[in-house]
C-alpha positions in Angstrom: 0.0 0.0 0.0 1.1 3.5 -0.7 -0.6 6.4 1.1 0.3 10.1 0.5 -0.9 13.1 2.5 -0.2 16.6 1.3 -0.7 19.3 3.8 -1.2 22.9 2.5 -1.5 25.9 4.8 -3.9 28.6 3.6 -1.5 31.4 4.4 1.8 31.4 2.3 4.1 33.0 4.9 4.0 30.2 7.4 5.6 26.8 8.0 4.2 23.4 8.9 5.7 21.5 11.8 5.2 17.7 12.2 5.6 16.0 15.5 5.6 12.2 15.7 3.8 10.5 18.5 6.0 8.5 20.9 4.2 5.3 20.0 6.1 4.7 16.8 6.8 1.3 15.3 7.1 0.0 11.7 8.8 -3.0 10.2 12.5 -3.2 11.1 15.1 -2.0 8.6 17.4 -4.3 6.7 21.1 -3.5 7.0 20.1 -0.2 8.7 18.1 0.8 5.6 14.2 1.2 5.5 13.2 -0.9 2.5 9.8 -2.5 3.3 7.4 -0.6 5.6 8.4 3.0 6.2 7.1 6.6 6.4 8.9 9.5 4.8 8.5 13.3 4.7 9.1 15.3 1.6 9.7 19.0 1.0 7.4 19.7 -2.1 9.3 22.9 -3.1 12.4 21.1 -4.2 11.5 17.4 -3.9 14.0 16.9 -1.0 13.3 13.9 1.3 13.6 15.3 4.8 13.7 11.8 6.3 12.6 8.2 6.1 11.9 6.1 9.2 11.0 2.6 10.2 11.6 0.2 13.1 10.8 1.0 16.7 14.2 2.0 18.1 13.8 5.8 18.1 11.0 8.2 17.5 11.6 10.5 14.6 12.4 14.1 15.4 10.3 17.2 14.6 10.1 18.1 10.9 9.6 21.7 9.6 8.7 22.6 6.1 10.5 25.3 4.1 7.2 26.8 2.9 3.5 26.4 3.5 3.4 22.8 2.1 4.7 19.4 3.2 4.1 15.9 2.0 3.9 12.6 4.0 4.2 9.2 2.3 3.7 5.8 3.8 4.7 2.6 2.0 4.1 -1.0 3.1 4.6 -4.4 1.5 2.5 -7.6 1.9 4.7 -9.1 4.6 4.9 -8.6 8.4 2.4 -6.2 9.9 3.7 -3.0 11.4 2.8 -2.3 15.0 1.8 0.0 16.4 2.2 2.1 13.3 2.7 5.9 13.5 0.8 9.0 14.4 1.8 12.5 13.3 0.5 15.7 14.8 0.8 18.9 12.6 0.5 22.6 13.4 1.2 25.9 11.8 4.1 27.9 13.0 5.6 31.3 12.1 9.2 31.2 11.0 10.5 33.1 14.0 8.8 30.8 16.5 10.1 27.4 15.3 11.7 25.2 17.8 15.3 24.3 17.4 16.3 20.7 18.0 19.3 21.9 20.0 19.2 25.6 20.9 22.8 25.7 22.3 24.3 24.1 19.2 24.1 25.4 15.6 23.0 22.9 13.0 25.8 21.8 10.6 24.4 23.7 7.7 24.6 27.0 9.7 28.3 26.6 10.7 31.0 28.5 8.9 32.9 26.2 6.5 36.1 26.2 8.6 34.2 25.3 11.8 32.2 22.7 10.0 35.5 21.2 8.6 36.8 20.9 12.2 33.6 19.2 13.3 33.6 16.8 10.4 37.3 15.9 11.0 36.5 14.7 14.5 34.3 11.8 13.5 35.9 8.4 13.3 33.3 6.6 11.2 31.3 7.6 8.1 28.0 6.5 9.8 28.6 8.8 12.8 29.4 11.7 10.4 26.2 11.2 8.3 24.2 10.9 11.5 25.6 14.3 12.6 24.9 15.9 9.2 21.4 14.4 8.7 20.1 12.9 12.0 16.7 12.1 10.6 17.7 10.8 7.1 21.2 9.4 7.5 20.1 6.0 6.3 18.9 7.4 3.0 22.1 9.4 2.6 24.2 6.3 3.2 22.1 4.3 0.7 22.6 7.0 -1.9 26.3 7.3 -1.3 27.0 3.6 -1.9 25.1 3.3 -5.2 27.5 1.5 -7.6 29.7 4.0 -9.6 32.6 3.6 -11.9 35.9 4.5 -10.1 39.6 4.3 -10.8 41.4 2.3 -8.2 44.9 3.1 -7.3 47.6 0.5 -7.4 49.1 -0.9 -4.2 52.5 0.2 -3.2 54.8 -2.7 -2.4 58.5 -2.3 -1.7 60.2 -5.6 -1.3 63.3 -6.5 0.7 66.3 -8.4 -0.6 66.8 -11.9 0.7 68.8 -12.0 3.9 72.0 -13.7 2.8 74.5 -12.4 5.4 74.4 -9.7 8.1 76.3 -7.2 5.9 73.8 -7.5 3.1 71.0 -6.9 5.7 72.7 -3.8 7.0 73.1 -2.4 3.5 69.5 -3.2 2.6 68.2 -1.5 5.8 70.2 1.6 4.9 68.6 1.6 1.4 65.1 1.2 2.8 65.4 4.0 5.3 67.4 6.5 3.2 66.0 8.3 0.2 62.9 6.2 -0.5 59.1 6.6 -1.0 57.4 6.5 2.3 54.0 7.2 3.9 53.1 10.8 4.5 49.7 12.1 5.7 48.5 15.1 3.7 45.4 17.4 4.0 43.2 17.0 0.9 42.0 20.6 1.2 45.6 21.9 1.2 46.8 19.5 -1.5 44.0 20.5 -3.9 43.7 24.1 -2.7 40.0 23.6 -2.2 39.0 25.8 0.7 35.4 25.8 -0.6 34.9 22.1 0.0 35.1 19.7 2.9 36.4 16.1 2.5 36.1 13.1 4.8 38.5 11.7 5.7 40.3 15.1 5.7 43.7 13.5 5.4 45.1 10.6 3.3 48.3 8.7 3.2 50.4 9.2 0.1 53.9 8.1 -0.9 56.4 10.9 -0.8 60.2 10.9 -1.0 61.8 11.1 2.4 65.0 10.3 4.2 68.5 11.6 3.8 71.3 11.1 1.3 74.3 10.4 3.6 75.8 7.9 1.2 75.3 10.0 -1.9 77.4 8.7 -4.9 77.6 12.1 -6.6 80.7 14.3 -6.3 79.1 17.4 -4.7 79.0 19.1 -1.4 75.5 18.3 -0.5 72.8 15.8 -1.9 69.1 16.0 -1.6 66.3 13.4 -2.0 64.0 14.1 -4.9 61.3 12.2 -6.8 62.4 10.5 -10.0 59.0 8.9 -10.8 55.7 10.7 -10.0 52.2 9.3 -10.6 48.7 10.4 -9.9 46.6 8.1 -7.8 42.8 8.3 -7.3 41.2 8.0 -3.9 37.5 7.9 -3.2 36.4 10.2 -0.4 33.2 11.9 0.8 32.8 15.4 -0.5 30.7 18.1 1.2 29.9 21.3 -0.6 27.5 24.1 0.5 24.3 24.4 -1.6 24.0 27.5 -3.6 21.4 30.0 -2.2 20.0 27.6 0.5 21.1 26.0 3.6 22.4 22.5 3.4 25.3 20.4 2.0 25.7 18.5 -1.2 27.0 15.0 -0.2 28.7 12.8 -2.8 31.5 10.3 -3.2 34.2 11.6 -5.4 37.6 10.6 -6.7 40.5 13.0 -5.8 43.8 12.7 -7.6 46.9 13.0 -5.3 50.6 13.0 -6.3 52.5 9.9 -5.3 56.3 9.4 -5.5 57.1 5.9 -6.8 60.9 6.3 -7.1 63.4 8.6 -5.5 67.0 9.5 -6.2 69.8 11.4 -4.4 71.0 14.4 -6.5 73.2 17.3 -5.9 71.3 20.1 -4.2 70.0 22.6 -6.8 69.7 19.9 -9.5 66.0 19.1 -10.0 66.4 16.4 -12.6 66.1 12.7 -11.5 
């Protein structure tokens, strides 16, 4: 069954607030995604789904329209009855009198980009991040993010060791491994791409960059430096957050970012840039 309720206020300069009754219970989600019996709320002005809910773990929070209309949609399949169901109370509110979910904390979309970037960086899992950004529709956002897309996968970096024949060979090999060689460095994506208008999660990634010293440089010069002799671009899939134009909110999408990796390094005389 599919049931749709469209609420329209007579006056245009008002909002509609929905409040769910505490007795809420629909069929449980599968893999944390509402697929079978669920209720969702839509913003008719732009078609945005404000949230989709099922199960009985938590009661959905208050929903407020952007204008004088709001749409409620209930979907159920032929299996497993939903109990006790749901009940939604609605009332008209003036924009200046709407209740904030957390009066002491600004919503993510209202934070300046730099402060939002700091808040996003603090989360350790993608699920926790999406819950923070969209507490009432995080399941839908996760489902949208993981739709199959073509992507370019980076090659693995593998640096082998020579076989341990004698101790002297081992010592020489260890010097080679820890001198001028590609090694893991953490870099800030925003700084690497010079994209201060966008937030990425994770905010930092590991890349291979030349590091170490050149104490045993074979060149006849006063001082050697470690420089890359082979550089490639590798693509990494990350979450991208960009402010929406003209309205509050964030565009969320998975995107590939190209970062520079050093695959081979050489010791050269300082001032000589060639590999």
